[in-house]
C-alpha positions as CSV (number, residue, x, y, z in Angstrom):
1,M,-28.0,-13.6,-6.6
2,K,-26.3,-13.3,-10.0
3,V,-22.5,-13.4,-10.2
4,K,-20.7,-11.9,-13.2
5,I,-17.0,-11.7,-13.9
6,E,-15.6,-9.2,-16.5
7,I,-12.0,-9.4,-17.6
8,E,-10.5,-6.0,-18.4
9,E,-7.0,-6.0,-19.7
10,G,-4.8,-3.2,-18.5
11,L,-6.7,-2.8,-15.2
12,V,-4.1,-1.6,-12.6
13,E,-6.0,-3.0,-9.5
14,N,-8.8,-5.6,-9.3
15,E,-12.2,-4.1,-8.5
16,V,-15.3,-5.7,-7.1
17,I,-18.6,-3.9,-7.6
18,I,-21.7,-5.1,-5.7
19,R,-25.0,-3.9,-7.3
20,C,-28.0,-4.3,-5.0
21,G,-31.5,-3.0,-4.6
22,H,-30.9,-2.3,-0.9
23,L,-28.2,-2.8,1.7
24,D,-29.0,-5.9,3.9
25,D,-27.1,-8.3,6.1
26,E,-26.3,-10.7,3.2
27,I,-24.7,-7.8,1.2
28,V,-22.8,-6.6,4.2
29,S,-21.5,-10.1,4.9
30,L,-20.4,-10.4,1.3
31,Q,-18.7,-7.0,1.4
32,N,-16.9,-7.9,4.7
33,Y,-15.8,-11.3,3.3
34,I,-14.4,-9.7,0.2
35,S,-12.7,-7.0,2.3
36,K,-11.1,-9.6,4.5
37,Q,-9.4,-11.0,1.4
38,N,-7.7,-7.7,0.9
39,N,-5.1,-7.9,3.7
40,G,-7.7,-8.5,6.4
41,K,-9.1,-4.9,6.2
42,R,-12.8,-4.8,6.7
43,C,-14.6,-1.9,5.1
44,L,-17.8,0.0,5.6
45,A,-19.9,1.4,2.8
46,L,-20.2,5.1,3.5
47,S,-21.4,8.0,1.3
48,D,-20.5,11.6,0.6
49,G,-22.8,13.4,-1.8
50,G,-23.8,11.0,-4.5
51,T,-20.7,8.8,-4.2
52,D,-20.3,5.6,-2.2
53,Y,-16.9,4.9,-0.6
54,Y,-15.6,1.7,1.0
55,I,-13.6,2.9,4.0
56,P,-11.5,0.5,6.1
57,M,-12.9,0.4,9.6
58,E,-9.3,1.1,10.9
59,E,-9.5,4.6,9.3
60,I,-12.6,5.7,11.1
61,Y,-12.1,7.8,14.2
62,F,-15.7,8.0,15.4
63,F,-19.3,7.9,14.5
64,E,-21.9,10.5,15.7
65,T,-25.5,11.3,15.1
66,E,-26.3,14.7,13.6
67,G,-30.0,15.1,13.2
68,R,-31.3,11.9,11.7
69,E,-28.0,11.0,10.1
70,I,-25.1,8.9,11.4
71,R,-21.8,10.5,10.3
72,A,-18.5,8.6,10.2
73,H,-15.4,10.8,10.8
74,T,-11.9,9.9,9.4
75,A,-8.9,12.2,10.0
76,D,-9.9,14.6,7.4
77,R,-13.4,13.7,6.0
78,I,-16.9,13.1,7.1
79,F,-19.2,10.5,5.5
80,V,-22.8,9.5,5.9
81,C,-23.4,6.0,7.2
82,A,-26.6,4.0,6.5
83,Y,-26.4,2.1,9.8
84,K,-27.9,3.0,13.1
85,L,-25.5,3.2,16.1
86,Y,-26.9,0.0,17.6
87,E,-26.2,-1.8,14.3
88,L,-22.7,-0.4,14.2
89,E,-22.0,-1.7,17.7
90,E,-22.7,-5.2,16.4
91,L,-20.5,-4.8,13.2
92,L,-17.5,-2.9,14.6
93,P,-14.4,-4.6,16.0
94,G,-13.4,-4.4,19.7
95,S,-11.4,-1.2,19.2
96,F,-14.7,0.7,19.0
97,M,-16.8,1.7,22.0
98,R,-20.1,3.6,22.6
99,I,-19.3,6.8,24.6
100,S,-22.7,8.5,24.6
101,K,-26.2,8.0,23.3
102,S,-25.0,9.6,20.0
103,S,-21.3,8.6,19.6
104,I,-19.1,5.6,19.1
105,V,-15.3,6.1,19.1
106,N,-12.3,4.1,17.8
107,M,-10.1,3.9,20.9
108,E,-7.0,3.4,18.8
109,Y,-7.0,7.1,17.9
110,I,-7.9,8.7,21.3
111,Y,-5.1,11.1,22.3
112,S,-6.7,12.7,25.4
113,I,-9.8,13.1,27.5
114,T,-10.5,16.4,29.2
115,R,-12.7,15.5,32.2
116,N,-15.6,17.8,33.2
117,L,-17.2,16.9,36.4
118,T,-20.5,18.7,35.8
119,A,-21.0,18.0,32.1
120,S,-19.7,15.8,29.2
121,S,-16.0,15.3,28.9
122,V,-14.1,16.0,25.7
123,V,-12.2,13.3,23.7
124,E,-9.4,14.4,21.3
125,F,-7.8,12.3,18.6
126,T,-4.3,11.7,17.3
127,G,-3.7,13.3,13.9
128,S,-6.9,15.3,13.9
129,N,-8.4,18.4,15.3
130,K,-11.7,16.7,15.8
131,R,-13.4,16.4,19.2
132,V,-16.3,14.4,20.5
133,L,-18.1,14.4,23.8
134,V,-18.2,11.4,26.2
135,S,-21.1,11.5,28.6
136,R,-20.6,11.1,32.3
137,A,-22.3,7.7,32.2
138,Y,-19.7,6.2,29.9
139,Y,-16.6,8.1,31.1
140,K,-15.4,5.6,33.7
141,A,-15.8,2.6,31.4
142,L,-14.0,4.4,28.6
143,V,-11.1,5.3,30.8
144,E,-10.8,1.7,32.1
145,R,-10.9,0.2,28.6
146,L,-8.3,2.7,27.4
147,H,-6.0,1.9,30.3
148,E,-6.3,-1.8,29.5
149,R,-5.7,-1.3,25.8
150,K,-3.0,1.4,25.9
151,L,-1.0,0.2,28.9
152,G,-1.4,-3.5,28.1
153,G,-0.6,-3.1,24.4
154,S,1.7,-0.5,23.0
155,G,2.6,1.3,26.2
156,Q,1.3,4.6,24.9
157,R,-0.5,6.5,27.6
158,V,-3.7,8.5,27.2
159,Q,-3.8,11.8,28.9
160,T,-6.8,12.4,31.1
161,G,-7.3,15.6,33.0
162,G,-9.8,17.5,35.0
163,K,-11.1,21.0,34.8
């Protein structure tokens, strides 16, 4: 690996650019290490159109599959993610949880869960109109983890209800 430092006077904020032939574990580890140096925020490389973005994991509400793509949702944007869901489960911090075969959510942003006894339940998020489905197989585990996190931490309660 080649390392190059360029000094550019007048630059408002330091910038690190990683050029690579493909994204692999070594590059991701390097990216995460550099991101941790920036106030401890870990970022994921996500894309939208032809532009790559480095989004702090804390800003991601949920991931879901759409066709063959994995999409990362923030409060107001959708990005394409190069990882598979099983790879994300390994990379993401403990605030994220798989809630169906096709979705992983950031529990920090869950505002409510509308329970449906015969089908998937609906998860809604704080600060966003976005919704995602939680399958019956994951519902109980999600509610238990939310109660542990929300009641044990900030005292904020998550609304759960039935239809």
